[in-house]
C-alpha atoms as one frame of an Amber mdcrd trajectory, in Angstrom:
protein
   6.165  -0.767  -8.572   4.689  -3.370  -6.276   5.147  -6.942  -7.415   3.340
 -10.024  -6.216   6.062 -12.190  -4.682   5.392 -15.020  -2.286   7.931 -16.411
   0.160  10.378 -18.326  -2.012  10.531 -22.121  -1.712  13.595 -23.491   0.002
  14.985 -25.382  -2.950  15.557 -22.425  -5.266  17.572 -20.510  -2.690  19.634
 -23.460  -1.500  20.481 -24.544  -5.048  21.517 -20.998  -5.913  23.578 -20.706
  -2.756  25.301 -24.051  -3.241  26.111 -23.307  -6.846  28.961 -21.031  -5.911
  29.068 -17.610  -7.411  30.246 -14.314  -8.636  33.100 -11.971  -8.027  33.703
 -10.381  -4.667  33.195  -6.708  -3.805  35.097  -4.056  -1.867  35.197  -6.237
   1.226  37.986  -8.265  -0.344  36.008 -11.343  -1.361  37.371 -13.286  -4.315
  35.635 -15.500  -6.845  34.248 -18.586  -5.137  35.336 -22.093  -6.051  33.262
 -23.957  -8.597  33.305 -27.041  -6.370  29.907 -27.172  -4.659  31.226 -28.496
  -1.331  33.674 -25.585  -1.070  31.373 -22.823  -2.301  29.488 -22.174   0.903
  29.695 -23.393   4.453  26.867 -25.684   5.521  26.183 -23.354   8.462  25.190
 -20.636   6.012  22.789 -22.952   4.224  21.241 -23.984   7.542  20.870 -20.363
   8.613  19.143 -19.362   5.380  16.813 -22.332   5.690  16.016 -21.273   9.262
  15.047 -17.801   8.038  12.755 -19.219   5.377  11.097 -21.622   7.804  10.533
 -18.823  10.329   9.135 -16.498   7.684   6.649 -19.169   6.617   4.970 -18.895
  10.041   4.330 -15.147   9.673   0.615 -14.349  10.009   0.103 -12.051   7.022
  -3.654 -11.610   7.350  -3.396 -11.100  11.098  -0.677  -8.500  10.681  -2.792
  -6.542   8.208  -5.884  -6.523  10.364  -4.890  -6.691  14.025  -1.085  -6.488
  14.328  -0.750  -9.657  16.429   1.060  -9.697  19.719   4.724 -10.612  19.575
   5.863  -8.263  16.831   8.298  -5.684  18.190   7.697  -2.578  16.115  10.151
   0.216  15.395   9.280   3.583  13.876   9.496   3.710  10.107   7.563   4.050
   6.877   5.987   6.746   4.752   2.220   6.850   4.129   1.412   6.610   0.458
   4.784   5.082  -0.359   5.135   2.048   1.914   2.896  -0.774   3.062   3.232
  -0.184   6.814   3.854   2.977   8.840   4.876   2.909  12.517   5.323   6.043
  14.637   6.789   6.666  18.051   4.978   8.697  20.678   5.252   9.127  24.445
   3.991   5.590  25.133   6.110   3.758  22.582   5.947   2.711  18.937   2.503
   2.077  17.454   1.218   1.119  14.001  -0.481   4.087  12.358  -1.243   2.959
   8.799  -1.432  -0.136   6.639  -1.881  -0.222   2.883  -3.866  -3.242   1.814
  -5.786  -5.451   2.389  -3.961  -8.390   0.861  -4.227  -8.342  -2.914  -2.197
  -8.262  -6.092  -2.009  -4.486  -6.028   0.210  -2.107  -8.021   1.365   1.143
  -6.456   1.460   3.404  -9.496   3.906   6.197  -8.638   6.122   6.205 -11.734
   5.935   9.601 -13.460   6.349   8.069 -16.920   3.416   5.672 -16.454  -0.212
   6.648 -17.199  -1.471   6.597 -13.611  -3.700   9.682 -13.322  -7.349   9.655
 -14.337  -6.796  11.817 -17.401  -3.857   9.649 -18.482  -5.836   6.431 -18.033
  -8.713   7.852 -20.057  -6.326   8.971 -22.810  -4.712   5.525 -22.863  -8.129
   3.900 -23.224  -9.166   6.256 -26.029  -5.879   5.720 -27.881  -6.318   1.937
 -28.069  -2.582   1.635 -27.344  -1.413  -1.408 -25.362  -1.609  -1.114 -21.592
   1.946  -0.827 -20.185   2.859  -4.176 -18.608   3.927  -2.396 -15.406   0.243
  -1.662 -14.691  -0.557  -5.415 -14.669  -3.985  -4.596 -16.115  -5.911  -6.082
 -19.031  -7.644  -4.016 -21.715 -10.999  -5.110 -20.285 -10.012  -3.996 -16.777
  -8.875  -0.625 -18.124 -12.199  -0.165 -19.901 -14.121  -1.025 -16.737 -11.950
   1.248 -14.591 -12.323   4.219 -16.941 -16.099   3.702 -16.864 -16.128   3.661
 -13.066 -13.996   6.800 -12.863 -16.263   8.567 -15.339 -19.248   7.851 -13.081
 -17.317   9.130 -10.094 -16.226  12.301 -11.884 -19.833  13.019 -12.849 -20.841
  12.825  -9.177 -17.925  15.041  -8.178 -18.770  17.701 -10.757 -22.337  17.776
  -9.452 -20.915  18.680  -6.019 -18.222  21.132  -7.107 -19.900  23.812  -4.970
 -19.399  23.113  -1.272 -22.978  24.270  -0.614 -24.166  21.373  -2.783 -22.243
  18.982  -0.537 -23.879  20.469   2.553 -27.317  20.241   0.930 -26.674  16.576
   0.067 -25.935  15.746   3.718 -22.128  15.711   3.697 -20.495  17.036   6.885
 -16.999  18.475   7.243 -14.439  16.973   9.608 -13.087  20.558   9.890  -9.526
  19.333   9.225  -7.584  20.205   6.080  -4.682  17.770   5.672  -1.647  18.834
   3.643  -1.698  17.597   0.015  -5.045  15.945   0.685  -7.767  18.397   1.676
 -10.667  18.247   4.111 -12.892  15.148   4.324 -16.651  15.697   4.046 -18.423
  12.489   5.140 -21.948  11.222   4.501 -22.355   8.826   7.467 -25.466   7.014
   6.229 -23.622   5.814   3.124 -20.852   4.134   5.109 -21.104   0.348   5.391
 -23.748  -0.077   2.675 -21.421  -1.366  -0.052 -19.216   0.030  -2.799 -20.746
   2.131  -5.556 -18.319   4.048  -7.826 -20.990   6.643  -8.573 -21.602   7.416
  -4.887 -18.510   8.106  -2.743 -18.916   8.298   1.021 -16.444  11.200   1.197
 -15.847  14.374  -0.807 -12.534  16.232  -0.473 -12.393  20.039  -0.447  -9.595
  22.552   0.167  -9.415  26.302   0.698 -10.115  27.974  -2.636  -7.219  30.424
  -2.243  -4.691  27.565  -2.292  -3.401  28.146   1.246  -3.301  25.915   4.305
  -5.645  26.981   7.124  -4.127  28.017  10.452  -6.914  26.312  12.404 -10.112
  24.321  11.881 -12.034  25.015   8.682 -15.755  25.848   8.670 -18.779  23.597
   8.811 -22.164  23.038   7.202 -25.166  24.768   8.744 -27.960  22.856   7.108
 -27.549  23.336   3.349 -25.192  26.306   3.721 -21.420  26.310   4.147 -20.193
  28.582   6.924 -16.500  29.226   6.442 -13.899  30.340   3.955 -14.610  29.457
   0.297 -13.705  25.844  -0.536 -13.079  24.047  -3.824 -13.567  20.373  -4.664
 -10.252  18.521  -5.053 -11.191  14.831  -4.962 -13.289  12.013  -3.565 -12.764
   9.147  -1.156 -14.353   5.854  -0.118 -14.454   4.070   3.237 -15.441   0.481
   4.066 -15.550  -0.731   7.687 -13.155  -3.659   8.333 -15.983  -5.928   9.436
 -17.563  -5.638   5.970 -14.594  -7.075   4.029 -12.526  -8.814   6.719  -9.053
  -9.702   5.463  -9.936  -9.627   1.764  -9.315  -6.867  -0.735 -12.627  -5.163
  -1.591 -14.340  -5.948  -4.865 -14.304  -2.317  -5.872 -12.447  -0.570  -8.682
 -11.449  -2.700 -11.660  -7.782  -3.607 -11.973  -4.959  -3.637  -9.417  -4.313
   0.115  -8.959  -6.646   0.700  -6.005  -4.427   0.496  -2.909  -6.743   0.864
   0.083  -5.390   1.896   3.488  -6.479   1.882   7.113  -5.485   4.296   9.898
  -4.667   3.169  13.426  -4.157   5.164  16.646  -5.306   8.411  15.036  -6.198
  11.575  16.950  -8.659  13.457  14.748  -8.658  17.203  15.218  -7.761  19.483
  18.091  -7.629  23.206  18.720  -5.256  23.538  15.765  -7.556  21.603  13.428
  -5.150  18.832  12.433  -4.595  15.095  12.857  -1.896  13.773  15.174  -0.659
  10.422  16.479  -0.615  10.626  20.268  -1.929   8.367  23.059  -5.668   8.440
  23.731  -5.262  10.457  26.956  -3.231  13.171  25.220  -5.706  13.248  22.344
  -8.687  13.797  24.625  -6.808  16.455  26.606  -6.097  18.376  23.378  -9.747
  18.368  22.353  -9.357  15.681  19.686 -11.254  12.492  18.941  -9.242   9.263
  19.238  -9.798   6.364  16.828  -8.076   3.050  17.482  -8.859   2.113  13.867
 -10.728   3.654  10.969 -12.177   1.703   8.067 -10.389   0.764   4.868 -10.125
   3.958   2.816  -9.017   5.075  -0.634  -8.745   8.448  -2.364  -9.819   8.882
  -5.967  -8.534  12.071  -7.581 -11.172  12.703 -10.250 -11.706  16.462  -9.896
 -10.862  17.917 -13.349  -8.597  20.660 -11.967  -6.644  18.279  -9.705  -5.537
  15.393 -11.921  -2.939  13.603  -9.817   0.399  12.635 -11.371   1.051  10.449
  -8.307  -1.826   8.247  -9.460  -5.611   8.466  -9.463  -5.619   6.436  -6.226
  -2.512   8.012  -4.671  -2.460   8.848  -0.975  -1.341  12.430  -1.664  -1.953
  14.968  -4.418   0.791  17.524  -4.990  -1.621  19.953  -6.702  -3.235  20.565
  -3.307  -1.716  22.951  -0.769   1.043  23.059   0.135   2.328  22.347  -3.362
   5.669  20.537  -3.231   7.861  18.099  -5.140   7.433  14.333  -4.806  10.915
  14.006  -3.273  10.151  16.649  -0.633   6.793  15.025   0.066   8.361  11.597
   0.622  10.976  13.043   2.958   8.332  14.871   5.004   6.198  11.702   5.347
   8.962   9.389   6.571   8.793   8.298  10.185  11.921   7.898  12.321  12.008
   6.833  15.956  14.461   7.362  18.801  16.465   4.308  17.701  17.287   6.005
  14.396  21.077   6.612  14.548  22.067  10.258  14.440  23.282  11.202  10.986
  22.169   7.904   9.439  20.812   7.401   5.949  17.462   5.590   5.775  16.397
   2.903   3.322  12.731   1.920   3.345  12.254  -1.713   2.341   9.001  -1.587
   0.414   7.383  -3.303  -2.580  10.125  -5.958  -2.404  12.789  -3.306  -3.021
  15.512  -1.633  -0.974  14.571   2.033  -1.292  16.809   5.070  -1.659  20.130
   5.525  -3.400  21.967   3.383  -0.783  24.927   5.725  -0.483  26.761   6.293
   2.805  30.031   7.715   4.069  32.653   5.592   5.799  31.432   4.953   9.339
  27.942   6.340   8.626  25.008   4.084   9.502  22.642   2.901   6.803  19.309
   2.300   8.540  16.984  -0.236   6.898  13.283  -0.062   7.867  11.079  -2.929
   6.712   7.705  -1.378   5.923   6.720  -4.087   3.467   3.965  -6.668   3.779
   6.213  -9.640   4.625   9.495 -10.339   6.428  12.795  -9.625   4.676  16.508
  -9.758   5.468  19.459  -7.479   4.770  22.218  -9.969   4.059  25.727  -9.324
   2.738  26.752 -10.805  -0.591  24.550 -12.160  -3.339  22.147 -15.116  -3.613
  24.962 -17.037  -5.326  27.587 -16.039  -2.771  26.070 -15.126   0.615  28.362
 -13.578   3.233  26.396 -13.731   6.451  29.574 -13.411   8.493  30.093  -9.886
   7.111  26.652  -8.589   8.070  23.175 -10.073   8.317  20.040  -8.560   9.806
  18.299 -11.819  10.536  14.579 -11.928   9.910  13.015  -8.432   9.821   9.263
  -8.573  10.385   7.198  -5.592   9.171   8.087  -2.681  11.425  11.597  -3.910
  12.229  14.781  -1.934  11.605  18.439  -2.784  11.066  21.499  -0.523  10.963
  24.846  -1.345   9.352  27.971   0.757   8.743  31.117   0.254   6.675  34.745
   0.854   7.620  36.154   1.200   4.114  34.982   2.882   0.885  33.794   0.741
  -1.999  30.717  -1.044  -3.284  29.025  -3.690  -1.149  26.429  -6.169  -2.370
  23.412  -7.183  -0.318  20.264  -9.228  -0.865  17.195 -10.672   0.857  17.681
 -14.320   1.739  13.903 -14.886   1.499  13.460 -13.263  -1.921  16.660 -13.751
  -3.958  15.585 -11.314  -6.687  15.846  -8.532  -4.091  19.420  -7.354  -4.562
  21.123  -4.004  -4.092  24.527  -2.355  -3.957  25.663   0.091  -1.270  28.171
   2.721  -2.374  30.431   3.824   0.493  32.454   6.995  -0.090
């Protein structure tokens, strides 16, 4: 779950740090003294304050929209699961996706929460309380269900791919795994949000397979290609229309929009890649430095998405796979990723993964969240920066740490003291 957490004020962290604290862990630490002057060295307090002051200068809006100069990116992230994704190609590390824009959004990926369209409709009809994890009022749920009903009606009217062609939608000829092929209506782009009129319809091969090359195309009102079936819808808003603000679109906080950067659309194999512009053109693709803010809405009756109505991926679409396998296949790792390391994606103000490593094995933290974080040894009450400390990790930064002895090791973020975790070393 994504939570709305701002950079913590200095006083709360310093008071917690100076208060002394809990028991030590496998590193051999013992219970700290209850005398404030002895609980923590003043150098540690100064260092934590430095981190907070530096983080306060981070240009959040600029990072979302333009990725300002000065940030040194490293490959990491997983589209649909993390706020930022950075990939490495022959010319270096580049940003390839951002979820946003800035807003109090909830990434609804919990299997026991009502996140799909059918589940949201059933929740509304039941008059049961909205789970607090959705951070949505009853009125917002009612509005959202109404919007999705309008969208589903439009989708059902275009269930036949010939109907999409007749309505002026045009295929991009690319079927993306667990997503489908995007059929755009260009004249609807940039004219505002209307839940009953998506700019994009999503289709996939009707036989449930992945194509080996480009899919067909519309010839006037007729589809020329293998039979396709409707799997979902999508919306796109050019960045210049909404700037740095979250669009006034679907009711509630579940609509996590995203934008693609440095994308090579299509080639002889009919797929998207992330390569430099020159390599893209040479392969027959079309390079886009940035596409507009986009969102998928899985409203097709036969493809209700348990990863959320607005999820990036839909595991009912070819190739069908488990959520765990999907996450693993989406994760990005660059050349600086230590061989044999375990990866933890810092996302939604959480340290991701099971945080288990062998003695001597690197644990590789990738910050793909919306704000800076740290990976600091100890707890907010008893920091241990001398044991290990990442320093300030801007979005796109990585940090590797290993452990010489088995045991359990505590860590936390010095900017957000409620971000705590335990590493188990075996």
